[in-house]
N, C-alpha and C positions, 0 to 999 in steps of 0.2 A: 612330265617335265615341270608342271606347275607345282606339283606336290614336293618335288625336290627343291625347287626354288623357295618355297614356303619354309621348308625345314632349315635351309641355309640362312634365310632371313632371321629365323627364331634364334639360331645359334649366335649370329652376329649381335642381336639385341641383348642376349643373355651375357655375352662376353663384355659388351659395353657397360652393362649395369654393374658387373663385377668390378670393372676398372674404376668406375665412378665411385661406388661405395668404398672401395679399397682406398682410393685417394682421400676421400672424406675422413675415413677412420684414422689414417696416418696424420692428416692435418689436425684433427681434433686431439689426437694423443700427444703429438710432439710440436705442433705449431705454436706461434706467439699468442699470448692472452690479451684481451681487451683491457686497457688501464681502467682502474676504478676511480670515479669522481669522489674525492674525499668528502666534499660538501654534501654528497647525497648518500653516504654510507648509512644504511639503516642501523638502528640501535643494536640490533643483535650482533652486527659485525663490527661495531665500534669499540668493543671491549678489548684491551690489550692482551697479548698472550699471557698465560698464567705465570710464566717465569719472570714476568716484569711487574707483576702486581705487588704493591706494598701491603704486607699483612701486619696489623697492629701487633707490636711487641717483637717484630722481627725486622732485621735490616733488609732494605731493598737489595735485589740482586745487583751485583756489580756489572757495569756495561761490558759487553764483549769487546775483546781487543779489536781495534780497527773500526769500531762502530761509531766513534766520535771524532770530530775534527780536533786539531790542536787547540783551537780557540775554545771549543766546548770542554775539552779536558781541563783547561785552566779554570773555567767557570765551576766545574764540578769539584776540582781540587780545593779551590779557595772556599767555596761554600761549605764543603764538608768540614774543613778545618776551622772555619770562623763561626759558623752558625751556632755551635754550642755556647759560645761566649756572648752572643747577642741577646739582650734582655728586652722583654716586653714590660714596660713600666706602667702600672695601673695606679691612678691616684684618686683620692676622694677629698672633696672640699665642701664647704658650706657657703652658699651665697644667699642674699636676701632679696625678695621681690619688692614690688612697689608698696606692698602693705607691710613690709618688714617681717614677712614670714620666712623662716629658714627653708632653703631649697637645697637638697643634696645635689652635688655636681660630681660626675665621674669623668675622668680624663684618661688618655692613653698616649704613650709615646714609646720611644726606643732608647736604648743605651747599650753599652758594651763593657765587659769586664777588662780592666787594664792591670789588675793585680790579683793573684790567687787568694789574697786575704779577703777579697770581696769588694774592692773599690770599683765603682762603675762610673764612667763618664756619660753625661747626657747634656741636653740643653737646659738652661735655667727656666725657660718658659714651660718646660714639661712638668717641672716639680714646683713651680711658683705657687705659693699659697696652699699647697697640698697639706691636708691635716693627717693623712695616712698614705703610705706608699707601699705597694706590693710589687715585687719583681718576679717575673716568670722567665726562667732561662730556657735554652733550647731543648733541654731534656725534660721540660715541663715541671721542674721542681719550683716550688713557690717559697719566697722568702720575704719577710717584712724588711723594709729599708728605711734608713734615716739620711737626712741631708747633712753632709760634712761641711759644705760651704759652697759658695757660688761667686762668680764674677758676672754681675748683671749686665755690665756694659758690653761684654763680649758674648753674653748669652751662653755661658758654660757653667755647669754644675757638677759637683762630685757627690755621689751618694754611696752608701755602704750597706752591705748585707753581711750577716754572720753565716759563713758556709758550714759551721759546726763540724769542723774537721775534714770536710769534703774537699778534695783537690779540684779547684775550679780551673777551667780553661781560660787563659787570658790572652788577649790579642797583642801582637807586637806592634809598636808604634813606629811609623816610618819617618821620613824627612820631607815635609811638604815644600821646602825650599828647592828641592831637586825635581819638582814636577815639570812636565812639558805638555803643551797643548797637543792633543791628539792621542795621548797615551790612554790605555784601557783602564777603566775603573769599574768597580762593582759596589752596589749599595745593598745592604741587608737591613731589614727593619720589619715593622709591623703595620703596613698601611691599612687603614680602615679596620684594624684588629686582626688582619690575616698574618699570624705570626710567622717569622722566619721566611719572609718573602725576599727573593733575589731579583734585582734588576741590574742591567749592565749598560755601559755607555763609554763615553770618552771624556777627557778633560776638554771642555769647550773654550774656556778662557781662564786667564789667571790675573791676579792683581787688582780685581775690582773692589771697590768699597760699596757695600750694600747696606743701606739703613733699613733696619727691620722694624723699628718703632721709634718713638720720640727719644728713648734713652738707650737703645741698643743698636748695634751695627755689626757687620762682619767685615773686618779689615783684611785686605788681601784675600778676598773670597775666591774659592775654587768654584768655577761654574762648570756644570756637567749636564749632559742630556740624559743621563741615567734617570729613569722614572722615579720621582720622589713625590709622595702624596702625604696627606694627613695621616699621622701615625708613624711616619718615617723619621720625624724630628728626633734628633739625639742619637740616631743609629750611625754605624761606621761607613765611611767611604773608603774602599780598600783598593790597593793596586794589585797587579797580577802576581806579585810575590806574597800576597796575603798580609801585607802591612797596612795598618790604618794610616791614611794620609789626610783625613778630614772627618768632621762631624756634620752630617746632613742637618741643615737647619732651616732653610727657607726655599720657597719656590716663587717664581713669577707666574701668575696665573690669572687670566680674566674670567675663568669659569669655576675656580675652586679646586680643580684637579690639575694634574701635571700637564704642562704645555711644552715640555722638553727643555725647560730652563730652571735648573735647580742650583742652589748655592750651599757650599759646605764651609765650615770654619776650618782653617788650616790646623793640622794637628800640632804644629810647632807652637801655636798660640795656646792650645789646650794643654800641652805638656807642661808649659811654664805655670799655668794656673793650677793644674793638678799637683805639681810638685810643691807649690806654696801651701795648698790646702792639706796635703798629706803630711807635710813637715810642720807647719805652724798653725794650721786650722783657719787661715785667712789668706787672701790674695794681696800681695804687695804691689799696689798700684800707685803711680806717681800722682802727686797733688800739687797744684799750683797756687790755689788760694785766692781766686778773684771771681767776682760776679760781673758779667759783661752784658752789653747790649749792642747788637749789630746796628751800624749807622750808615747803611747804604742809601743812596738816592735822596729822597725828600728830607729825611731827618738830618743828613749831613749838611744840606743847604740851610735848613731851618736853624741849626745850631751854629752855623758859620764855622764849620770844622775845616781844617787844612787838607783833609782827604775826603774822597767820595766813598771809600769802603774801608771797613775795619771794625774793631770792637772797642766801644767806649767802656772803660772800667768804671763801674758804678760803686762797688764796694770792694774792700780788701779784707780778707780774714785776719783778725788781730793775731799777731805773732806767727802768721803763716809764712810760707816761703816768699811769696811776692812782697808781703809787708816788710820782711827782713831785708829784702833787696832794694827797698825804696820805691816800689811801684805805688802810684797815687790813685786813690779813688775820688769820686765826686765830692765837692765841698758845698754844693747848693742844689736845689731842686728846680725842676721845670715840669710843665704839663705837656705830655705828648699823647694827644688823643684822649683816651679814657685812663691813661696811666701816668702817674707821677714818677719821674726818673731823676736820678742823680747825675749832674753834669759837672764839668770842670776837671774831670780826672784824665788820666793818660788814655791815649787811643792806641791799642795794640794793632799793628798792621802785619806783623810777621813773627814767626817762631823759628829760630835756627835757619833763617833764610827762606822759609816757606811762607807764602802769603796766607793770611787768614781773613775770612770775611764773616764767619759765624762761629757759634759754639761748637758745631760739629767738626769744623776744621781743626780746632784746638784739641778736641778729644781724640781725633785720629792721631795727631802728632804725639800727644801724651801717652797714647797706647803703646808706643814703641819705647817708652822710657821707664826707668825704675827709680824708686826712691834713692836719693843721693846723686842722681845725674844732674848736670847743669845744662840749662837751656838759655839761649840769648833771645830776649824779647826785643823786637824793634817797635818802638813806641814814639808817638808824637806827644810832646809836652810843651804847651805854650807856643805851638807853631813850629817847634824845632824837633827834628828827628834824632833820637838817641838810642843807644843799645844798653839794655839792662840785663846783666847775667843773674839768673835765679837758680838756686840749688833746690831741687824738688824734694819734697818730704813724703812721708807715708800718708796716703789718703785716708782721712777719718771715715766716718760712715757715709757722708754725702758731700756734695760740692765738687768743684772742679780741681 
C-alpha cells in the first residue's frame, strides 16, 4: 500500500512540475517585456537601427508614415526646405593689442539667402570691420563674399556671393506685421559653430524696443523663447509656413548662453533695407539735422528751463532740414560738469505728438520715416511752446 501511495505521489509531483514549467514557457514567450531605462542603456544598445543611420554622401531615410506628430512634421518640412539657404558666415579681421601688435581675429555668424543671385541678409555686427568674409551654405559649398551695404542703426547688413551659375535656394520673406503672440517659430543658424542647427519655440512678445548698443537697437522686436546662442546672429526666424519673419539678433542672458529670451529684427524692417541696398547701394534713412542734449532733472533746474524733460538743441546742421525749418541752436556756452555745452537754443519736447526725453526716443521715431516725410517738432523757444514742421532729408554719413 505504501508503495502504491509513493508512486501516486511521484506522478502528482511530475504533473505539477510540467504545469509550472509550461506556464513559465508561455509567459516568457508571449508575456509583456520589462521597460528599458533609457538613461541606463549600455553603449552597445544605444546605436539607432541601421535604416535610420545617416551615411555621408547619402540622404537620411525618410521617416515612416505615422512615426511623427503633426508638429514634428512641420519642423522636418520647414528645416529641409530652409536649411540649404542658411549660411554660416566666417569673418577675419585684424585687431591690435596693447603693444600695437597685429592680432588676427576670426568671427562667425549666420545669414540666409534672399535672392538666387547670391544676396544674403545678416546682422551688421556679424560683418562689421571684417577684412574677409567666407560663406558656407547648407550643402557645404564655400564662397567668398563682399558687403553690399548696411544699416548700422538697425543692425542689418546685405552681403553677396557669386553662385557661378548655380541655382541657389532662396527663402521666402513673410510679413512680420501679421505675427501673433503664441504662434510657432523656428530658428536655424550656427550656434557655437554647429552649422544648420534647428531650435523651435513661440513668439513670446511683440512690439518691444531693445537697445543692443549705444548706436543700435531693434525697433518693434520679436521676442521668442526659441534657443538663440552665439553664432545664431543673422540667421532666420521662420514661421510654420517656411517664411522668414525675423532676423535673430540678440539675447538677454546673465550667463552668456540662452536664457529663453531672444530677440529678432522684424523682416519688414529688413526688407525695406535690403530693397534700398539692392536697388541703390545705400539705405535711405531720414535725417533731421540737429545735435541735442537731454535736460532732465538737475540740468533743467540749473539752466532755468521751462520744462523738466526734453532735448536742448545745441547745434543745427547748416542747410539741413531743421535749419531750413527755422529750428534754433545754442547761441552761447556754459559749463556743465566736465563739459562745455551750447545753451539758448530750442528745447524739443515732442515729435509728431510723441514725447521725447533723449536721443534714443528721437531715433526710434525717425526710424519709421523716410526722406521727404514731414514731422512736427514741439519745441519751447523763449518759454513759449510752438510747433515747427520739418521736411526730413536723406541722412548723410552720420548725425541725426
